[in-house]
Z-matrix of the N, CA and C atoms (Angstrom, degrees):
N
C 1 1.454
C 2 1.535 1 108.41
N 3 1.313 2 116.38 1 131.22
C 4 1.463 3 121.42 2 177.37
C 5 1.532 4 106.90 3 -95.24
N 6 1.352 5 117.02 4 113.05
C 7 1.461 6 121.25 5 -170.13
C 8 1.525 7 112.55 6 -122.38
N 9 1.340 8 114.22 7 155.53
C 10 1.465 9 120.98 8 171.13
C 11 1.525 10 108.96 9 -157.53
N 12 1.339 11 115.04 10 152.98
C 13 1.464 12 121.97 11 173.67
C 14 1.524 13 107.71 12 -92.15
N 15 1.329 14 116.53 13 141.10
C 16 1.463 15 119.73 14 -176.89
C 17 1.517 16 111.94 15 -150.61
N 18 1.323 17 113.39 16 160.24
C 19 1.461 18 122.61 17 166.66
C 20 1.516 19 105.96 18 -99.54
N 21 1.325 20 116.20 19 131.15
C 22 1.464 21 120.94 20 -179.89
C 23 1.527 22 110.16 21 -108.52
N 24 1.325 23 116.77 22 125.82
C 25 1.464 24 117.86 23 174.58
C 26 1.523 25 109.78 24 -70.38
N 27 1.308 26 115.77 25 152.45
C 28 1.463 27 120.18 26 173.35
C 29 1.535 28 107.99 27 -58.39
N 30 1.330 29 118.26 28 149.10
C 31 1.468 30 120.59 29 -178.31
C 32 1.535 31 113.99 30 -53.71
N 33 1.328 32 117.69 31 -37.83
C 34 1.469 33 120.22 32 179.68
C 35 1.532 34 110.52 33 -64.86
N 36 1.337 35 117.40 34 -39.43
C 37 1.462 36 120.50 35 177.97
C 38 1.529 37 110.08 36 -67.63
N 39 1.322 38 117.43 37 -42.13
C 40 1.471 39 119.99 38 177.39
C 41 1.522 40 110.48 39 -57.33
N 42 1.315 41 116.83 40 -43.18
C 43 1.463 42 121.11 41 179.50
C 44 1.528 43 110.82 42 -64.58
N 45 1.332 44 117.68 43 -42.22
C 46 1.477 45 121.17 44 178.83
C 47 1.529 46 110.62 45 -62.71
N 48 1.337 47 117.10 46 -41.95
C 49 1.470 48 121.09 47 178.65
C 50 1.529 49 109.97 48 -63.99
N 51 1.324 50 117.64 49 -46.27
C 52 1.463 51 120.74 50 179.61
C 53 1.533 52 111.13 51 -63.50
N 54 1.321 53 117.37 52 -39.87
C 55 1.466 54 120.25 53 178.30
C 56 1.524 55 110.94 54 -63.91
N 57 1.351 56 117.04 55 -42.39
C 58 1.465 57 121.32 56 177.88
C 59 1.528 58 109.67 57 -62.91
N 60 1.335 59 116.58 58 -46.74
C 61 1.468 60 121.11 59 178.87
C 62 1.528 61 110.53 60 -56.25
N 63 1.331 62 115.92 61 -48.47
C 64 1.462 63 120.32 62 -176.55
C 65 1.526 64 112.22 63 -66.73
N 66 1.330 65 117.44 64 -30.07
C 67 1.471 66 120.92 65 -178.00
C 68 1.527 67 113.03 66 -85.57
N 69 1.353 68 117.63 67 -32.91
C 70 1.467 69 119.36 68 -168.77
C 71 1.522 70 116.01 69 -120.19
N 72 1.323 71 118.05 70 -3.72
C 73 1.461 72 119.66 71 -178.14
C 74 1.515 73 110.64 72 -118.35
N 75 1.308 74 114.64 73 141.90
C 76 1.456 75 120.58 74 171.86
C 77 1.522 76 106.57 75 -126.41
N 78 1.306 77 116.08 76 119.93
C 79 1.460 78 120.88 77 179.92
C 80 1.520 79 108.40 78 -139.01
N 81 1.310 80 115.11 79 143.60
C 82 1.460 81 121.12 80 175.25
C 83 1.521 82 107.51 81 -87.79
N 84 1.315 83 115.70 82 73.75
C 85 1.456 84 121.18 83 -179.10
C 86 1.516 85 109.61 84 -161.40
N 87 1.332 86 114.98 85 -176.06
C 88 1.467 87 121.16 86 -179.64
C 89 1.530 88 109.22 87 -95.20
N 90 1.340 89 118.23 88 120.73
C 91 1.463 90 119.16 89 177.10
C 92 1.531 91 109.98 90 -68.11
N 93 1.315 92 115.76 91 139.72
C 94 1.463 93 121.38 92 176.60
C 95 1.527 94 107.74 93 -73.56
N 96 1.336 95 117.61 94 130.86
C 97 1.467 96 119.39 95 178.76
C 98 1.530 97 111.26 96 -58.31
N 99 1.315 98 116.01 97 145.28
C 100 1.460 99 121.60 98 -176.64
C 101 1.531 100 111.58 99 -54.10
N 102 1.334 101 117.96 100 -37.58
C 103 1.459 102 120.62 101 -178.15
C 104 1.535 103 112.70 102 -72.55
N 105 1.325 104 117.91 103 -10.68
C 106 1.467 105 121.24 104 179.13
C 107 1.527 106 113.47 105 -101.70
N 108 1.323 107 118.92 106 1.15
C 109 1.460 108 120.61 107 -179.82
C 110 1.524 109 109.66 108 -67.52
N 111 1.331 110 116.27 109 130.59
C 112 1.463 111 122.91 110 -178.30
C 113 1.524 112 108.66 111 -164.74
N 114 1.317 113 116.14 112 169.01
C 115 1.462 114 122.15 113 172.39
C 116 1.529 115 107.43 114 -120.25
N 117 1.326 116 115.94 115 115.61
C 118 1.461 117 121.28 116 -177.70
C 119 1.526 118 110.73 117 -72.29
N 120 1.331 119 115.31 118 131.53
C 121 1.469 120 121.40 119 174.00
C 122 1.520 121 111.24 120 -94.84
N 123 1.329 122 116.92 121 -39.94
C 124 1.463 123 122.08 122 179.21
C 125 1.523 124 108.37 123 -157.97
N 126 1.328 125 116.06 124 124.75
C 127 1.451 126 121.24 125 177.73
C 128 1.522 127 107.86 126 -93.65
N 129 1.333 128 116.57 127 127.66
C 130 1.459 129 121.02 128 -176.61
C 131 1.516 130 112.94 129 -102.60
N 132 1.307 131 117.91 130 -24.67
C 133 1.455 132 120.26 131 -176.50
C 134 1.514 133 110.69 132 76.13
N 135 1.321 134 116.14 133 -150.85
C 136 1.459 135 121.46 134 -178.05
C 137 1.529 136 110.53 135 -71.87
N 138 1.315 137 115.63 136 126.06
C 139 1.464 138 123.08 137 177.93
C 140 1.526 139 106.55 138 -129.13
N 141 1.322 140 116.08 139 127.14
C 142 1.465 141 118.11 140 179.61
C 143 1.523 142 109.22 141 -69.40
N 144 1.332 143 117.06 142 143.22
C 145 1.472 144 120.82 143 -177.09
C 146 1.528 145 113.68 144 -55.85
N 147 1.329 146 118.18 145 -29.72
C 148 1.468 147 118.98 146 -179.06
C 149 1.530 148 112.05 147 -72.62
N 150 1.321 149 118.66 148 -12.34
C 151 1.476 150 121.61 149 176.47
C 152 1.527 151 112.55 150 -91.72
N 153 1.328 152 117.06 151 -9.05
C 154 1.460 153 121.17 152 -174.79
C 155 1.524 154 112.39 153 -62.58
N 156 1.322 155 118.44 154 -44.26
C 157 1.467 156 120.50 155 -178.75
C 158 1.527 157 110.93 156 -62.73
N 159 1.326 158 117.39 157 -42.40
C 160 1.462 159 120.60 158 177.92
C 161 1.515 160 111.95 159 -63.39
N 162 1.328 161 116.29 160 -39.85
C 163 1.460 162 121.04 161 177.50
C 164 1.526 163 110.32 162 -61.27
N 165 1.328 164 116.53 163 -48.44
C 166 1.469 165 120.18 164 179.66
C 167 1.527 166 111.29 165 -63.90
N 168 1.329 167 117.70 166 -38.62
C 169 1.470 168 120.90 167 176.24
C 170 1.523 169 110.88 168 -61.14
N 171 1.327 170 117.26 169 -40.87
C 172 1.469 171 121.09 170 178.69
C 173 1.527 172 111.32 171 -62.09
N 174 1.327 173 116.90 172 -41.08
C 175 1.467 174 120.26 173 179.22
C 176 1.530 175 109.79 174 -69.41
N 177 1.336 176 117.42 175 -40.28
C 178 1.472 177 120.46 176 175.56
C 179 1.525 178 110.11 177 -55.70
N 180 1.332 179 116.42 178 -47.65
C 181 1.467 180 121.02 179 -179.24
C 182 1.530 181 110.85 180 -63.96
N 183 1.332 182 116.69 181 -44.52
C 184 1.461 183 121.37 182 179.39
C 185 1.524 184 110.81 183 -56.77
N 186 1.324 185 116.40 184 -51.11
C 187 1.461 186 119.82 185 -175.38
C 188 1.519 187 112.23 186 -72.59
N 189 1.337 188 117.08 187 -21.92
C 190 1.459 189 120.46 188 175.77
C 191 1.515 190 113.24 189 -79.62
N 192 1.347 191 116.31 190 -21.23
C 193 1.467 192 119.23 191 -174.65
C 194 1.528 193 114.22 192 -111.52
N 195 1.315 194 117.78 193 -17.13
C 196 1.468 195 120.63 194 -177.30
C 197 1.521 196 109.50 195 -119.51
N 198 1.317 197 116.01 196 143.90
C 199 1.466 198 120.85 197 176.50
C 200 1.522 199 107.83 198 -85.23
N 201 1.325 200 115.62 199 98.05
C 202 1.464 201 121.32 200 179.24
C 203 1.523 202 107.46 201 -117.20
N 204 1.337 203 115.74 202 101.19
C 205 1.467 204 119.45 203 -172.64
C 206 1.518 205 114.23 204 -84.26
N 207 1.317 206 114.40 205 156.94
C 208 1.448 207 121.29 206 168.00
C 209 1.522 208 108.19 207 -71.76
N 210 1.290 209 116.65 208 -175.01
C 211 1.467 210 119.90 209 -179.14
C 212 1.510 211 110.19 210 -179.54
N 213 1.314 212 115.03 211 -151.83
C 214 1.457 213 120.92 212 -179.75
C 215 1.522 214 108.75 213 -149.90
N 216 1.313 215 115.41 214 143.35
C 217 1.461 216 122.06 215 173.99
C 218 1.519 217 108.71 216 -111.08
N 219 1.303 218 116.63 217 139.42
C 220 1.465 219 121.81 218 173.11
C 221 1.522 220 106.83 219 -97.39
N 222 1.334 221 116.68 220 103.56
C 223 1.463 222 121.83 221 -178.87
C 224 1.524 223 108.03 222 -81.30
N 225 1.333 224 115.55 223 96.03
C 226 1.454 225 120.80 224 -169.40
C 227 1.526 226 114.80 225 -127.81
N 228 1.327 227 117.65 226 10.23
C 229 1.461 228 119.25 227 177.61
C 230 1.523 229 110.34 228 -149.31
N 231 1.322 230 115.17 229 158.43
C 232 1.457 231 121.18 230 174.78
C 233 1.520 232 107.94 231 -116.88
N 234 1.315 233 115.13 232 159.59
C 235 1.452 234 120.25 233 178.87
C 236 1.516 235 110.83 234 -153.18
N 237 1.338 236 114.87 235 169.56
C 238 1.456 237 121.59 236 -176.77
C 239 1.520 238 108.80 237 -137.47
N 240 1.327 239 115.68 238 129.18
C 241 1.459 240 121.55 239 173.71
C 242 1.522 241 107.33 240 -110.65
N 243 1.349 242 117.42 241 110.54
C 244 1.459 243 120.14 242 -172.48
C 245 1.530 244 114.99 243 -66.71
N 246 1.324 245 118.43 244 -39.78
C 247 1.469 246 119.01 245 -174.46
C 248 1.535 247 112.18 246 -62.69
N 249 1.350 248 119.01 247 -47.30
C 250 1.465 249 116.22 248 175.00
C 251 1.532 250 112.84 249 -86.55
N 252 1.339 251 117.54 250 -7.07
C 253 1.462 252 120.27 251 179.98
C 254 1.513 253 113.45 252 69.66
N 255 1.331 254 116.11 253 40.16
C 256 1.467 255 121.25 254 -176.12
C 257 1.524 256 110.90 255 -108.23
N 258 1.321 257 115.49 256 130.70
C 259 1.465 258 123.20 257 172.08
C 260 1.522 259 105.79 258 -108.06
N 261 1.325 260 117.54 259 124.68
C 262 1.461 261 121.68 260 -169.92
C 263 1.524 262 112.98 261 -130.11
N 264 1.329 263 113.52 262 164.73
C 265 1.462 264 124.84 263 175.06
C 266 1.520 265 106.77 264 -119.22
N 267 1.323 266 117.31 265 132.56
C 268 1.454 267 118.41 266 -178.86
C 269 1.517 268 112.58 267 -159.04
N 270 1.331 269 115.61 268 -179.74
C 271 1.459 270 120.59 269 178.54
C 272 1.530 271 111.42 270 -87.85
N 273 1.316 272 115.91 271 151.38
C 274 1.459 273 120.63 272 172.52
C 275 1.526 274 109.73 273 -71.14
N 276 1.332 275 115.76 274 -38.99
C 277 1.470 276 121.58 275 178.36
C 278 1.525 277 108.89 276 -134.16
N 279 1.325 278 115.10 277 158.94
C 280 1.456 279 121.72 278 176.64
C 281 1.514 280 108.30 279 -151.06
N 282 1.319 281 115.81 280 163.51
C 283 1.462 282 121.22 281 -173.58
C 284 1.521 283 111.71 282 -76.72
N 285 1.322 284 114.65 283 152.49
C 286 1.463 285 119.29 284 173.84
C 287 1.523 286 109.98 285 -67.03
N 288 1.334 287 117.92 286 -25.26
C 289 1.468 288 121.03 287 176.91
C 290 1.528 289 110.39 288 -62.66
N 291 1.321 290 118.04 289 -37.41
C 292 1.455 291 120.90 290 177.99
C 293 1.531 292 110.54 291 -68.77
N 294 1.317 293 117.27 292 -38.35
C 295 1.474 294 120.68 293 175.44
C 296 1.522 295 110.42 294 -62.41
N 297 1.340 296 116.60 295 -42.81
C 298 1.474 297 120.05 296 178.72
C 299 1.528 298 110.63 297 -63.48
N 300 1.332 299 117.25 298 -41.44
C 301 1.454 300 120.74 299 178.52
C 302 1.530 301 110.38 300 -58.34
N 303 1.316 302 116.88 301 -46.37
C 304 1.465 303 121.10 302 178.62
C 305 1.529 304 110.64 303 -59.90
N 306 1.311 305 117.28 304 -45.94
C 307 1.469 306 121.20 305 -179.93
C 308 1.525 307 111.24 306 -63.88
N 309 1.321 308 117.16 307 -42.59
C 310 1.467 309 120.57 308 178.81
C 311 1.533 310 111.28 309 -63.00
N 312 1.331 311 116.99 310 -39.48
C 313 1.460 312 119.75 311 179.50
C 314 1.527 313 110.97 312 -66.93
N 315 1.331 314 117.01 313 -37.63
C 316 1.467 315 119.27 314 174.95
C 317 1.524 316 110.00 315 -63.24
N 318 1.333 317 116.67 316 -37.73
C 319 1.462 318 120.61 317 177.04
C 320 1.516 319 112.31 318 -65.12
N 321 1.324 320 117.19 319 -41.19
C 322 1.471 321 121.02 320 176.31
C 323 1.523 322 110.82 321 -60.13
N 324 1.309 323 115.53 322 -40.74
C 325 1.464 324 119.88 323 179.76
C 326 1.523 325 110.37 324 -64.27
N 327 1.331 326 116.16 325 -46.34
C 328 1.463 327 119.81 326 179.74
C 329 1.512 328 112.39 327 -61.95
N 330 1.327 329 117.06 328 -39.98
C 331 1.465 330 120.91 329 179.72
C 332 1.522 331 111.47 330 -65.84
N 333 1.326 332 117.49 331 -25.78
C 334 1.471 333 121.08 332 178.50
C 335 1.529 334 111.84 333 -90.75
N 336 1.332 335 116.00 334 3.63
C 337 1.455 336 119.78 335 178.90
C 338 1.510 337 114.62 336 87.60
N 339 1.334 338 117.24 337 10.17
C 340 1.463 339 121.12 338 177.21
C 341 1.522 340 108.35 339 -95.34
N 342 1.289 341 116.72 340 144.74
C 343 1.451 342 121.15 341 178.53
C 344 1.520 343 109.18 342 -93.34
N 345 1.318 344 115.75 343 125.54
C 346 1.456 345 121.00 344 177.38
C 347 1.522 346 107.88 345 -111.12
N 348 1.317 347 116.64 346 138.61
C 349 1.464 348 119.98 347 177.30
C 350 1.518 349 109.54 348 -63.31
N 351 1.307 350 116.15 349 131.58
C 352 1.460 351 121.39 350 179.46
C 353 1.528 352 109.77 351 -97.13
N 354 1.306 353 116.83 352 64.35
C 355 1.446 354 120.60 353 178.26
C 356 1.523 355 109.96 354 -106.46
N 357 1.316 356 114.98 355 161.60
C 358 1.459 357 120.40 356 179.74
C 359 1.531 358 109.49 357 -61.10
N 360 1.324 359 115.72 358 132.61
C 361 1.460 360 120.93 359 -178.68
C 362 1.520 361 109.86 360 -75.63
N 363 1.327 362 115.35 361 130.79
C 364 1.464 363 122.55 362 178.24
C 365 1.521 364 107.16 363 -146.37
N 366 1.352 365 117.91 364 96.99
C 367 1.467 366 118.25 365 -178.30
C 368 1.528 367 110.68 366 -61.32
N 369 1.328 368 114.91 367 136.51
C 370 1.464 369 120.64 368 -179.74
C 371 1.527 370 108.94 369 -165.82
N 372 1.309 371 114.55 370 162.47
C 373 1.458 372 122.61 371 171.57
C 374 1.523 373 106.34 372 -119.11
N 375 1.314 374 116.79 373 120.35
C 376 1.460 375 120.73 374 178.72
C 377 1.528 376 108.94 375 -71.12
N 378 1.338 377 115.28 376 126.17
C 379 1.457 378 121.78 377 179.63
C 380 1.526 379 111.82 378 -98.10
N 381 1.352 380 115.49 379 -40.59
C 382 1.470 381 121.95 380 -179.84
C 383 1.524 382 109.02 381 -136.49
N 384 1.317 383 116.10 382 145.32
C 385 1.463 384 123.09 383 172.36
C 386 1.534 385 108.09 384 -117.70
N 387 1.319 386 115.37 385 157.07
C 388 1.461 387 120.38 386 175.44
C 389 1.514 388 114.09 387 74.43
N 390 1.318 389 118.01 388 26.78
C 391 1.467 390 121.30 389 177.38
C 392 1.533 391 108.56 390 -81.21
N 393 1.323 392 116.55 391 123.57
C 394 1.468 393 120.55 392 -178.31
C 395 1.520 394 112.66 393 -89.28
N 396 1.310 395 116.74 394 -13.82
C 397 1.469 396 121.03 395 178.88
C 398 1.521 397 108.95 396 -144.47
N 399 1.331 398 117.07 397 157.49
C 400 1.468 399 119.11 398 -179.47
C 401 1.526 400 110.93 399 -62.13
N 402 1.325 401 116.77 400 128.15
C 403 1.465 402 119.36 401 175.76
C 404 1.527 403 110.52 402 -70.03
N 405 1.323 404 117.54 403 155.58
C 406 1.460 405 119.86 404 176.26
C 407 1.530 406 110.71 405 -67.78
N 408 1.316 407 114.91 406 158.87
C 409 1.469 408 119.92 407 177.57
C 410 1.525 409 109.56 408 -60.43
N 411 1.337 410 116.82 409 148.57
C 412 1.472 411 118.57 410 -179.12
C 413 1.523 412 111.82 411 -65.97
N 414 1.323 413 115.21 412 148.57
C 415 1.463 414 121.33 413 178.32
C 416 1.527 415 111.04 414 -67.21
N 417 1.330 416 117.19 415 -26.28
C 418 1.467 417 122.89 416 177.78
C 419 1.528 418 107.00 417 -131.86
N 420 1.338 419 118.63 418 125.14
C 421 1.460 420 119.85 419 -176.64
C 422 1.531 421 111.99 420 -66.30
N 423 1.333 422 115.97 421 149.75
C 424 1.466 423 118.88 422 178.64
C 425 1.520 424 110.99 423 -74.66
N 426 1.302 425 116.34 424 162.10
C 427 1.459 426 122.37 425 177.52
C 428 1.515 427 110.35 426 -171.63
N 429 1.323 428 116.31 427 65.07
C 430 1.465 429 121.22 428 -177.23
C 431 1.518 430 110.69 429 -107.31
N 432 1.318 431 116.50 430 138.15
C 433 1.458 432 121.77 431 171.22
C 434 1.524 433 107.42 432 -93.76
N 435 1.330 434 115.90 433 124.90
C 436 1.461 435 122.39 434 -176.99
C 437 1.527 436 108.14 435 -117.38
N 438 1.349 437 117.28 436 89.23
C 439 1.463 438 119.48 437 177.10
C 440 1.531 439 109.57 438 -75.70
N 441 1.319 440 115.70 439 144.37
C 442 1.468 441 119.93 440 175.97
C 443 1.522 442 108.93 441 -136.58
N 444 1.314 443 114.90 442 135.79
C 445 1.462 444 122.36 443 -178.21
C 446 1.520 445 112.17 444 -126.91
N 447 1.334 446 116.56 445 -3.86
C 448 1.454 447 119.87 446 -179.34
C 449 1.523 448 109.79 447 -153.24
N 450 1.327 449 114.67 448 168.56
C 451 1.455 450 120.94 449 175.97
C 452 1.522 451 108.07 450 -122.00
N 453 1.314 452 115.25 451 150.52
C 454 1.456 453 121.21 452 -179.82
C 455 1.522 454 109.73 453 -122.69
N 456 1.312 455 115.12 454 143.86
C 457 1.455 456 122.18 455 169.48
C 458 1.524 457 105.43 456 -100.53
N 459 1.327 458 116.34 457 118.01
C 460 1.458 459 121.65 458 -175.07
C 461 1.521 460 111.12 459 -113.38
N 462 1.316 461 114.94 460 145.36
C 463 1.453 462 121.61 461 172.46
C 464 1.522 463 107.74 462 -105.28
N 465 1.320 464 115.74 463 131.60
C 466 1.454 465 122.00 464 177.92
C 467 1.522 466 108.44 465 -98.24
N 468 1.336 467 115.51 466 126.91
C 469 1.464 468 120.83 467 179.43
C 470 1.523 469 109.27 468 -126.35
N 471 1.325 470 115.37 469 131.08
C 472 1.460 471 120.30 470 173.69
C 473 1.521 472 108.07 471 -88.64
N 474 1.321 473 115.22 472 125.95
C 475 1.457 474 120.84 473 178.93
C 476 1.529 475 108.04 474 -124.83
N 477 1.295 476 116.53 475 173.93
C 478 1.466 477 118.94 476 178.35
C 479 1.528 478 111.30 477 -69.14
N 480 1.346 479 116.98 478 -13.07
C 481 1.461 480 121.78 479 178.07
C 482 1.536 481 111.54 480 -99.90
N 483 1.319 482 117.21 481 7.74
C 484 1.455 483 121.33 482 -179.18
C 485 1.520 484 111.16 483 111.64
N 486 1.323 485 115.53 484 -173.83
C 487 1.461 486 121.23 485 -179.25
C 488 1.525 487 109.13 486 -78.41
N 489 1.320 488 115.29 487 135.59
C 490 1.461 489 121.10 488 176.17
C 491 1.524 490 108.36 489 -126.65
N 492 1.329 491 115.43 490 143.53
C 493 1.462 492 121.15 491 178.29
C 494 1.524 493 109.01 492 -109.85
N 495 1.317 494 114.64 493 137.03
C 496 1.459 495 121.07 494 177.88
C 497 1.523 496 108.32 495 -125.22
N 498 1.320 497 115.92 496 130.32
C 499 1.462 498 119.73 497 179.02
C 500 1.534 499 109.30 498 -74.17
N 501 1.337 500 115.41 499 125.59
C 502 1.456 501 122.73 500 179.65
C 503 1.522 502 110.03 501 -95.72
N 504 1.335 503 116.35 502 -38.44
C 505 1.469 504 122.15 503 -179.64
C 506 1.520 505 108.62 504 -155.27
N 507 1.340 506 114.70 505 161.64
C 508 1.457 507 121.01 506 -178.88
C 509 1.517 508 108.18 507 -148.18
N 510 1.342 509 116.20 508 140.82
C 511 1.464 510 121.25 509 179.55
C 512 1.527 511 109.41 510 -132.73
N 513 1.332 512 116.75 511 134.57
C 514 1.477 513 118.71 512 173.59
C 515 1.524 514 109.61 513 -75.78
N 516 1.311 515 114.62 514 147.13
C 517 1.469 516 120.84 515 173.76
C 518 1.531 517 108.18 516 -94.29
N 519 1.327 518 115.28 517 166.37
C 520 1.464 519 120.17 518 176.81
C 521 1.541 520 107.95 519 -66.16
N 522 1.327 521 117.02 520 153.24
C 523 1.478 522 118.48 521 175.28
C 524 1.519 523 110.53 522 -56.47
N 525 1.316 524 115.63 523 142.08
C 526 1.464 525 121.03 524 -179.59
C 527 1.510 526 110.38 525 -64.41
N 528 1.317 527 115.36 526 137.96
C 529 1.470 528 121.26 527 176.16
C 530 1.513 529 108.96 528 -87.26
N 531 1.298 530 116.53 529 140.00
C 532 1.470 531 119.25 530 176.81
C 533 1.522 532 111.15 531 -70.06
N 534 1.338 533 117.32 532 -20.60
C 535 1.468 534 119.67 533 -179.12
C 536 1.521 535 112.25 534 -104.44
N 537 1.336 536 118.41 535 6.18
C 538 1.466 537 120.37 536 -179.68
C 539 1.521 538 109.41 537 -68.90
N 540 1.354 539 115.28 538 150.91
C 541 1.463 540 119.60 539 179.76
C 542 1.485 541 112.75 540 -89.95
């Protein structure tokens, strides 16, 4: 099973982001389908099905013992990563609580025997894949509020119709603190 932890925007927000992308962005790449828009917290890669229960138990324990709040991201900038050819939408800043959540989820994966990529955390939503050159700046700047109150464990499946994501598990986060950073 190819798994990752993610924040999922509400369907209405996903549609608004896709509509903005389609109206104001031009990129020589493949647009990500609206139903696949998400922000990855931790990519796990291939995880054998017999490790899934242990992984979910680790997340249950983590969320039962640590105060990991929900929050909101202000999606206010776009960026381009040339090596993977990704054009993305993301926040200029994000909370240290979100960074801790990502790190804790990678730790849960490791404790369950799953390998998580140890790359620098950068919340974003991939808009286009396969871009060979930097797309031009959008004609209208982004400005989306992306509230999140839970995390999802998603399975990525390649089908003849493209990549599809299926939710395997979901956990609510603690209510957001007004004084959280």
